[in-house]
C-alpha positions in Angstrom: -71.8 -70.1 2.1 -70.4 -72.9 -0.4 -72.2 -72.3 -4.0 -73.9 -75.5 -3.4 -75.0 -77.8 -0.6 -73.3 -80.1 1.7 -72.7 -83.6 0.2 -73.4 -84.3 4.0 -76.7 -81.6 4.2 -78.1 -83.8 1.4 -77.1 -87.3 3.4 -78.8 -86.1 6.6 -82.3 -84.2 5.1 -82.7 -87.3 2.8 -81.0 -90.0 3.9 -84.3 -91.3 5.6 -86.1 -91.7 2.2 -88.1 -94.9 2.7 -87.4 -97.8 0.0 -91.1 -99.3 -0.7 -92.7 -96.0 -0.9 -95.0 -95.8 -3.7 -94.8 -92.2 -6.5 -96.9 -90.1 -4.7 -95.2 -91.1 -0.3 -91.9 -90.5 -1.8 -92.8 -87.5 -3.7 -94.2 -85.9 -0.9 -91.1 -87.0 1.6 -89.4 -85.7 -0.3 -90.9 -82.7 -1.0 -91.3 -82.5 3.7 -87.4 -82.6 3.5 -86.4 -80.3 0.3 -88.6 -77.8 2.9 -86.2 -78.7 5.6 -83.4 -77.3 3.8 -85.7 -74.0 2.6 -86.5 -73.2 6.2 -82.4 -74.1 7.4 -80.8 -71.7 4.7 -81.7 -67.9 6.6 -80.0 -69.5 10.2 -77.1 -70.8 7.6 -76.7 -67.5 6.8 -76.5 -66.0 10.0 -73.8 -68.2 11.6 -71.6 -67.9 8.1 -68.3 -67.3 9.8 -69.6 -67.1 13.4 -67.4 -69.6 15.9 -70.0 -71.7 17.8 -67.9 -73.3 21.1 -69.5 -76.8 22.1 -69.1 -78.4 24.8 -69.3 -81.6 24.3 -69.6 -84.6 27.2 -71.8 -86.5 29.5 -74.3 -89.5 27.4 -73.7 -88.7 24.0 -69.8 -89.0 24.3 -70.3 -92.7 25.7 -72.8 -93.9 23.0 -72.1 -94.8 20.0 -74.6 -93.2 18.2 -74.7 -90.7 19.1 -71.0 -90.0 18.8 -70.6 -90.2 15.4 -73.9 -88.1 14.6 -72.1 -85.3 16.7 -69.1 -86.0 14.6 -70.9 -85.3 11.0 -73.2 -82.3 13.1 -69.1 -80.8 13.5 -68.8 -81.3 10.0 -71.3 -79.8 8.2 -70.6 -76.7 10.2 -68.0 -75.9 8.9 -69.2 -76.9 5.7 -71.7 -74.2 5.4 -70.0 -71.9 6.6 -70.0 -72.0 10.6 -66.4 -73.0 12.6 -66.5 -74.7 15.6 -65.2 -75.3 19.1 -65.3 -78.4 20.8 -64.5 -78.2 24.1 -64.7 -81.9 25.6 -64.8 -83.4 28.0 -63.9 -86.8 30.7 -64.7 -87.4 33.9 -66.6 -91.1 33.6 -63.6 -92.1 31.4 -61.4 -90.3 33.6 -62.5 -92.3 36.6 -62.1 -95.7 35.1 -58.5 -95.2 34.7 -57.9 -94.1 38.0 -59.6 -97.0 39.0 -57.7 -99.7 36.8 -55.2 -97.7 38.2 -56.0 -98.0 41.8 -56.4 -95.0 42.5 -59.0 -93.4 44.7 -60.6 -89.9 43.8 -62.4 -87.4 45.8 -65.3 -84.8 44.6 -65.8 -81.8 46.3 -69.1 -79.0 44.3 -68.6 -81.6 41.5 -64.8 -81.0 40.9 -62.4 -84.1 41.5 -59.7 -83.5 43.5 -56.8 -84.2 41.5 -52.7 -84.2 43.2 -50.1 -85.0 41.4 -50.2 -88.9 40.7 -54.4 -88.0 39.0 -53.3 -85.1 37.1 -51.6 -87.0 35.2 -53.6 -89.3 34.3 -56.1 -87.1 33.9 -53.7 -85.3 31.8 -53.2 -88.8 29.6 -56.6 -89.5 29.0 -57.9 -85.9 28.4 -55.5 -84.6 26.3 -54.9 -88.0 24.5 -57.6 -90.9 23.9 -60.8 -88.8 24.1 -59.6 -86.3 22.8 -57.9 -88.4 19.3 -61.0 -89.8 18.9 -62.5 -87.1 18.6 -61.1 -86.1 15.6 -60.5 -89.1 14.2 -64.5 -88.8 14.8 -65.1 -86.1 12.8 -62.4 -86.7 9.7 -63.3 -90.1 9.8 -66.8 -88.1 8.9 -65.1 -85.8 6.2 -63.7 -82.8 8.1 -60.5 -81.3 9.5 -60.2 -81.6 12.7 -57.4 -81.3 14.5 -57.0 -81.7 19.3 -54.9 -80.0 21.0 -55.0 -79.1 24.8 -55.5 -75.6 26.9 -51.1 -76.4 27.5 -50.9 -76.0 23.4 -49.2 -72.9 22.5 -50.3 -71.6 26.3 -53.8 -71.6 24.8 -54.9 -72.1 28.2 -53.3 -70.6 31.5 -55.0 -71.6 34.3 -54.4 -70.3 38.9 -55.2 -72.8 41.3 -58.8 -72.9 42.0 -59.6 -72.7 45.7 -62.5 -73.6 47.1 -64.3 -72.8 50.5 -67.0 -75.8 52.3 -69.4 -74.8 55.8 -68.6 -77.5 58.2 -71.9 -79.2 58.7 -71.3 -79.7 61.9 -69.5 -76.7 62.9 -71.0 -73.4 60.6 -67.8 -73.2 60.3 -66.6 -72.3 56.6 -63.0 -73.9 55.8 -61.0 -73.4 52.6 -60.0 -77.1 50.7 -57.0 -78.1 48.8 -58.5 -79.1 45.4 -54.9 -79.9 44.3 -53.9 -79.5 40.8 -58.3 -78.0 39.3 -57.3 -75.0 37.8 -59.4 -71.9 36.6 -58.2 -69.7 32.9 -56.9 -66.7 34.1 -56.1 -65.6 30.7 -56.5 -67.3 26.6 -54.9 -67.3 23.6 -57.9 -67.4 21.3 -55.0 -66.1 17.7 -54.3 -70.1 17.7 -58.3 -71.2 17.7 -58.0 -67.6 15.1 -55.6 -69.3 12.8 -56.6 -73.1 13.3 -59.9 -72.1 11.8 -58.9 -69.9 8.9 -56.6 -72.8 8.2 -59.5 -74.9 7.8 -59.3 -76.8 10.6 -62.2 -77.9 13.7 -60.0 -77.3 17.3 -60.9 -79.7 19.1 -59.6 -79.0 22.6 -59.2 -81.2 25.9 -59.4 -78.8 29.7 -55.5 -79.1 30.8 -54.0 -75.7 31.4 -50.6 -74.2 31.8 -50.3 -72.9 35.6 -49.3 -69.5 35.9 -46.6 -72.1 38.5 -44.9 -73.8 35.2 -47.5 -77.5 36.6 -49.8 -78.8 34.3 -53.8 -78.2 36.2 -56.9 -80.1 35.2 -59.9 -77.5 34.3 -63.9 -78.5 34.2 -64.7 -79.4 31.0 -67.9 -76.1 31.2 -65.2 -73.8 32.7 -62.7 -74.2 30.0 -65.3 -73.9 27.6 -67.0 -70.9 29.0 -63.4 -69.1 28.8 -62.8 -69.8 25.1 -66.0 -68.8 24.4 -65.9 -65.4 25.7 -61.5 -65.3 24.2 -63.8 -65.7 20.8 -66.7 -63.8 20.7 -68.3 -66.3 19.8 -71.7 -66.4 18.5 -73.0 -68.8 20.7 -70.8 -71.4 24.2 -73.9 -74.9 23.3 -73.4 -77.1 26.8 -74.7 -80.4 25.5 -76.2 -81.6 28.8 -77.9 -84.4 30.1 -81.0 -83.0 30.8 -83.0 -80.6 28.3 -82.3 -77.3 30.1 -83.1 -75.5 32.4 -86.9 -75.9 34.5 -89.0 -74.1 35.9 -90.8 -75.1 39.1 -93.4 -76.7 36.9 -90.3 -79.1 35.5 -91.6 -76.6 32.0 -88.6 -76.4 30.3 -88.2 -72.4 30.5 -86.7 -71.6 26.5 -84.8 -68.1 27.1 -83.7 -66.0 30.2 -82.1 -62.9 31.1 -78.4 -62.6 32.7 -80.6 -60.4 35.5 -83.8 -63.7 34.9 -81.3 -66.6 36.0 -80.2 -64.7 38.8 -83.3 -64.3 39.9 -83.9 -67.9 39.3 -81.3 -69.1 41.3 -82.2 -67.4 44.8 -86.0 -68.3 44.2 -84.1 -72.0 43.8 -86.1 -72.6 41.2 -82.3 -72.8 39.0 -80.8 -75.5 42.1 -78.1 -78.4 42.1 -76.1 -79.5 38.8 -77.6 -76.8 37.3 -76.2 -74.2 38.9 -72.3 -74.6 38.1 -73.4 -75.0 34.4 -75.8 -71.4 34.6 -72.9 -69.7 36.0 -70.4 -70.7 33.3 -72.9 -69.5 31.0 -73.7 -66.2 32.3 -69.1 -65.3 32.3 -68.9 -66.1 28.4 -71.9 -64.2 28.2 -70.1 -61.6 30.3 -67.3 -61.8 28.6 -67.7 -61.6 24.7 -69.8 -64.3 24.2 -72.9 -63.5 22.3 -75.1 -66.1 24.0 -74.8 -69.6 26.0 -77.1 -72.6 25.6 -77.8 -75.1 28.0 -79.1 -77.9 25.9 -80.2 -82.0 25.8 -77.0 -83.7 23.8 -79.2 -87.7 24.4 -81.3 -85.8 21.3 -79.9 -86.6 18.2 -78.5 -83.6 15.8 -78.8 -80.9 19.3 -76.8 -78.6 18.6 -78.5 -78.5 15.2 -81.5 -78.1 15.9 -80.6 -75.2 17.9 -79.3 -73.1 15.4 -80.8 -73.9 12.2 -84.6 -74.3 13.7 -86.9 -71.4 14.3 -87.7 -73.8 17.5 -84.2 -74.1 19.3 -84.4 -76.6 21.4 -82.8 -75.4 25.3 -82.5 -72.4 26.9 -80.7 -70.0 25.6 -79.5 -67.6 28.0 -78.5 -63.7 27.1 -77.7 -60.7 28.5 -80.5 -59.0 28.2 
């Protein structure tokens, strides 16, 4: 922890004071906001020195206000002693570039079929424009971020991902060739440790080097989960466009064990696109992360609400 509260935290908490208030109103407002600082301090101590992996994607990446807020929040985490590790997606941006290049793209179970020409575009967009824009935003907010991809220093080694799909007409299971789509097999956590010790905020593009020497696209959620496990992260925070896992009545489930998550999947409560997200969280926890959280990235300061308040903000998944 730093000896004094960081300037960025002061601005976050006290920046909302309304001009033109009476002295009494202003005093009450300041006291209320000072209370927020007091309440947050125990949580800041809890996460001091810990690694928190944040998967950044969805609506938050496309909204300028949320994008800027996210960058400031990453700087705040670093300033109060927490070590953020950002892993980002970029599906919509990749889709736009492929369309501009007149390259058709297909999906299987949410994964983009990636041929040789497509993976070149994927790497250019993810490790290039998107990665560097996030780095620039964090640096502009007062931090020191460095952009890397899974190929740098063999951060993420992958193998070709194999998917099978059942033909609805014949009920025959067929293997689908996804092309250059990989799943992590080996992680170089030492690289992340080195960057963190150097006071930097790593921003990782989910592109990895295959065991065959080829470049592979990696699902951003999967990459974040693998890095969270390899770095023994205190938390993996998966920013999504939903509040978290919902029960049968549509109410947010604040906490789940791995066993409970599997039961909800069996009952059909966890279904569709939420299945791979929950499975990624489970793998992260099984491989070393203390807990993983699915939370709504559309909410400003979602990360801070989850880490530094007693209420939390999404669905947390733990071993027990």
